[in-house]
MARGUZA-892524 format. One record per residue (C-alpha): x, y, z; residue number from 0; residue in three letters. Coordinates in pm, 1 decimal, always signed. Layout:
# MARGUZA-892524
<node><X>X</X><Y>Y</Y><Z>Z</Z><k>NUM</k><r>ALA</r></node>
...
END
This chain:
# MARGUZA-892524
<node><X>-1076.7</X><Y>+24.4</Y><Z>+655.2</Z><k>0</k><r>UNK</r></node>
<node><X>-909.9</X><Y>-138.0</Y><Z>+919.1</Z><k>1</k><r>UNK</r></node>
<node><X>-858.4</X><Y>-497.1</Y><Z>+1060.7</Z><k>2</k><r>UNK</r></node>
<node><X>-1151.8</X><Y>-748.5</Y><Z>+999.6</Z><k>3</k><r>UNK</r></node>
<node><X>-1154.5</X><Y>-1071.6</Y><Z>+1185.9</Z><k>4</k><r>UNK</r></node>
<node><X>-1385.2</X><Y>-1249.8</Y><Z>+980.5</Z><k>5</k><r>UNK</r></node>
<node><X>-1415.3</X><Y>-1447.6</Y><Z>+658.6</Z><k>6</k><r>UNK</r></node>
<node><X>-1202.5</X><Y>-1378.9</Y><Z>+321.4</Z><k>7</k><r>UNK</r></node>
<node><X>-1331.7</X><Y>-1152.0</Y><Z>+60.8</Z><k>8</k><r>UNK</r></node>
<node><X>-1186.5</X><Y>-1048.7</Y><Z>-240.3</Z><k>9</k><r>UNK</r></node>
<node><X>-1165.9</X><Y>-632.8</Y><Z>-130.3</Z><k>10</k><r>UNK</r></node>
<node><X>-923.1</X><Y>-681.2</Y><Z>+66.8</Z><k>11</k><r>UNK</r></node>
<node><X>-679.9</X><Y>-788.6</Y><Z>-194.1</Z><k>12</k><r>UNK</r></node>
<node><X>-411.3</X><Y>-511.6</Y><Z>-315.7</Z><k>13</k><r>UNK</r></node>
<node><X>-193.2</X><Y>-499.2</Y><Z>-574.8</Z><k>14</k><r>UNK</r></node>
<node><X>+122.6</X><Y>-284.7</Y><Z>-563.5</Z><k>15</k><r>UNK</r></node>
<node><X>+174.6</X><Y>-69.7</Y><Z>-888.4</Z><k>16</k><r>UNK</r></node>
<node><X>+515.8</X><Y>+106.0</Y><Z>-912.4</Z><k>17</k><r>UNK</r></node>
<node><X>+513.4</X><Y>+478.3</Y><Z>-986.7</Z><k>18</k><r>UNK</r></node>
<node><X>+684.4</X><Y>+556.4</Y><Z>-1312.3</Z><k>19</k><r>UNK</r></node>
<node><X>+502.9</X><Y>+839.7</Y><Z>-1434.3</Z><k>20</k><r>UNK</r></node>
<node><X>+573.4</X><Y>+1112.8</Y><Z>-1202.1</Z><k>21</k><r>UNK</r></node>
<node><X>+949.1</X><Y>+1299.9</Y><Z>-1239.5</Z><k>22</k><r>UNK</r></node>
<node><X>+886.3</X><Y>+1483.2</Y><Z>-867.7</Z><k>23</k><r>UNK</r></node>
<node><X>+912.4</X><Y>+1129.7</Y><Z>-677.1</Z><k>24</k><r>UNK</r></node>
<node><X>+1159.3</X><Y>+857.9</Y><Z>-748.2</Z><k>25</k><r>UNK</r></node>
<node><X>+1081.3</X><Y>+505.9</Y><Z>-855.4</Z><k>26</k><r>UNK</r></node>
<node><X>+1085.8</X><Y>+357.7</Y><Z>-480.9</Z><k>27</k><r>UNK</r></node>
<node><X>+704.1</X><Y>+500.6</Y><Z>-473.5</Z><k>28</k><r>UNK</r></node>
<node><X>+405.5</X><Y>+284.7</Y><Z>-535.6</Z><k>29</k><r>UNK</r></node>
<node><X>+1.2</X><Y>+296.2</Y><Z>-583.0</Z><k>30</k><r>UNK</r></node>
<node><X>-152.5</X><Y>+1.1</Y><Z>-375.5</Z><k>31</k><r>UNK</r></node>
<node><X>-469.1</X><Y>-10.4</Y><Z>-564.8</Z><k>32</k><r>UNK</r></node>
<node><X>-757.9</X><Y>-261.3</Y><Z>-442.2</Z><k>33</k><r>UNK</r></node>
<node><X>-885.5</X><Y>-582.6</Y><Z>-634.2</Z><k>34</k><r>UNK</r></node>
<node><X>-1253.4</X><Y>-569.9</Y><Z>-622.5</Z><k>35</k><r>UNK</r></node>
<node><X>-1230.2</X><Y>-196.6</Y><Z>-703.5</Z><k>36</k><r>UNK</r></node>
<node><X>-923.8</X><Y>-132.3</Y><Z>-937.8</Z><k>37</k><r>UNK</r></node>
<node><X>-976.6</X><Y>+233.5</Y><Z>-985.1</Z><k>38</k><r>UNK</r></node>
<node><X>-980.1</X><Y>+275.4</Y><Z>-595.9</Z><k>39</k><r>UNK</r></node>
<node><X>-617.0</X><Y>+357.2</Y><Z>-434.0</Z><k>40</k><r>UNK</r></node>
<node><X>-490.4</X><Y>+378.4</Y><Z>-83.8</Z><k>41</k><r>UNK</r></node>
<node><X>-490.3</X><Y>+762.9</Y><Z>+16.9</Z><k>42</k><r>UNK</r></node>
<node><X>-353.3</X><Y>+996.9</Y><Z>+282.5</Z><k>43</k><r>UNK</r></node>
<node><X>-506.2</X><Y>+1312.7</Y><Z>+277.8</Z><k>44</k><r>UNK</r></node>
<node><X>-377.1</X><Y>+1476.4</Y><Z>+608.9</Z><k>45</k><r>UNK</r></node>
<node><X>-203.5</X><Y>+1439.1</Y><Z>+884.8</Z><k>46</k><r>UNK</r></node>
<node><X>-385.8</X><Y>+1294.3</Y><Z>+1143.3</Z><k>47</k><r>UNK</r></node>
<node><X>-390.3</X><Y>+926.3</Y><Z>+1205.9</Z><k>48</k><r>UNK</r></node>
<node><X>-740.6</X><Y>+886.4</Y><Z>+1029.3</Z><k>49</k><r>UNK</r></node>
<node><X>-647.7</X><Y>+1106.3</Y><Z>+754.4</Z><k>50</k><r>UNK</r></node>
<node><X>-664.5</X><Y>+779.3</Y><Z>+521.6</Z><k>51</k><r>UNK</r></node>
<node><X>-835.4</X><Y>+531.4</Y><Z>+316.6</Z><k>52</k><r>UNK</r></node>
<node><X>-922.3</X><Y>+460.4</Y><Z>-79.0</Z><k>53</k><r>UNK</r></node>
<node><X>-1010.2</X><Y>+727.6</Y><Z>-337.8</Z><k>54</k><r>UNK</r></node>
<node><X>-1148.0</X><Y>+601.9</Y><Z>-651.4</Z><k>55</k><r>UNK</r></node>
<node><X>-1065.7</X><Y>+942.2</Y><Z>-794.7</Z><k>56</k><r>UNK</r></node>
<node><X>-796.0</X><Y>+1087.4</Y><Z>-1046.9</Z><k>57</k><r>UNK</r></node>
<node><X>-440.2</X><Y>+970.3</Y><Z>-939.2</Z><k>58</k><r>UNK</r></node>
<node><X>-252.1</X><Y>+1199.6</Y><Z>-729.7</Z><k>59</k><r>UNK</r></node>
<node><X>+38.5</X><Y>+1288.1</Y><Z>-467.8</Z><k>60</k><r>UNK</r></node>
<node><X>-137.0</X><Y>+1176.7</Y><Z>-162.2</Z><k>61</k><r>UNK</r></node>
<node><X>-148.8</X><Y>+777.3</Y><Z>-315.1</Z><k>62</k><r>UNK</r></node>
<node><X>+173.1</X><Y>+743.7</Y><Z>-322.9</Z><k>63</k><r>UNK</r></node>
<node><X>+372.3</X><Y>+502.1</Y><Z>-95.0</Z><k>64</k><r>UNK</r></node>
<node><X>+710.6</X><Y>+420.0</Y><Z>-51.9</Z><k>65</k><r>UNK</r></node>
<node><X>+805.3</X><Y>+107.9</Y><Z>+139.0</Z><k>66</k><r>UNK</r></node>
<node><X>+1042.4</X><Y>+154.2</Y><Z>+394.4</Z><k>67</k><r>UNK</r></node>
<node><X>+1154.4</X><Y>-120.7</Y><Z>+645.7</Z><k>68</k><r>UNK</r></node>
<node><X>+1019.1</X><Y>-87.5</Y><Z>+1005.7</Z><k>69</k><r>UNK</r></node>
<node><X>+1341.6</X><Y>-120.6</Y><Z>+1181.7</Z><k>70</k><r>UNK</r></node>
<node><X>+1675.9</X><Y>-327.8</Y><Z>+1103.2</Z><k>71</k><r>UNK</r></node>
<node><X>+1739.9</X><Y>-622.4</Y><Z>+1302.0</Z><k>72</k><r>UNK</r></node>
<node><X>+2004.1</X><Y>-677.7</Y><Z>+1478.2</Z><k>73</k><r>UNK</r></node>
<node><X>+2082.0</X><Y>-1044.9</Y><Z>+1385.8</Z><k>74</k><r>UNK</r></node>
<node><X>+2086.3</X><Y>-1029.9</Y><Z>+1009.4</Z><k>75</k><r>UNK</r></node>
<node><X>+2206.3</X><Y>-1401.7</Y><Z>+962.5</Z><k>76</k><r>UNK</r></node>
<node><X>+1848.2</X><Y>-1475.9</Y><Z>+902.9</Z><k>77</k><r>UNK</r></node>
<node><X>+1657.7</X><Y>-1313.1</Y><Z>+593.3</Z><k>78</k><r>UNK</r></node>
<node><X>+1378.5</X><Y>-1500.2</Y><Z>+486.0</Z><k>79</k><r>UNK</r></node>
<node><X>+1165.6</X><Y>-1379.8</Y><Z>+185.0</Z><k>80</k><r>UNK</r></node>
<node><X>+842.4</X><Y>-1552.8</Y><Z>+107.3</Z><k>81</k><r>UNK</r></node>
<node><X>+504.0</X><Y>-1448.8</Y><Z>-112.9</Z><k>82</k><r>UNK</r></node>
<node><X>+243.1</X><Y>-1285.8</Y><Z>+128.6</Z><k>83</k><r>UNK</r></node>
<node><X>-107.2</X><Y>-1458.9</Y><Z>+93.8</Z><k>84</k><r>UNK</r></node>
<node><X>-365.6</X><Y>-1319.0</Y><Z>+331.3</Z><k>85</k><r>UNK</r></node>
<node><X>-593.3</X><Y>-1629.7</Y><Z>+315.0</Z><k>86</k><r>UNK</r></node>
END
């Protein structure tokens, strides 16, 4: 898994599903599912940078992701929100 500089294919598409079934985490966490492999979720199974990928098995806490801002802009007068389309 990684960046690809070539044709567009559906296995590059992902959907975000809010995690509401795990009382250990609040509702700010998501599972990220692949379009072509709907049981495959993005997972992080270790601390190393390369210890992540997709997993098609049972749901677990290593597949929960929280979206956080990378940083706060100094000039917050511009707030532009648009749908993301990777095509």
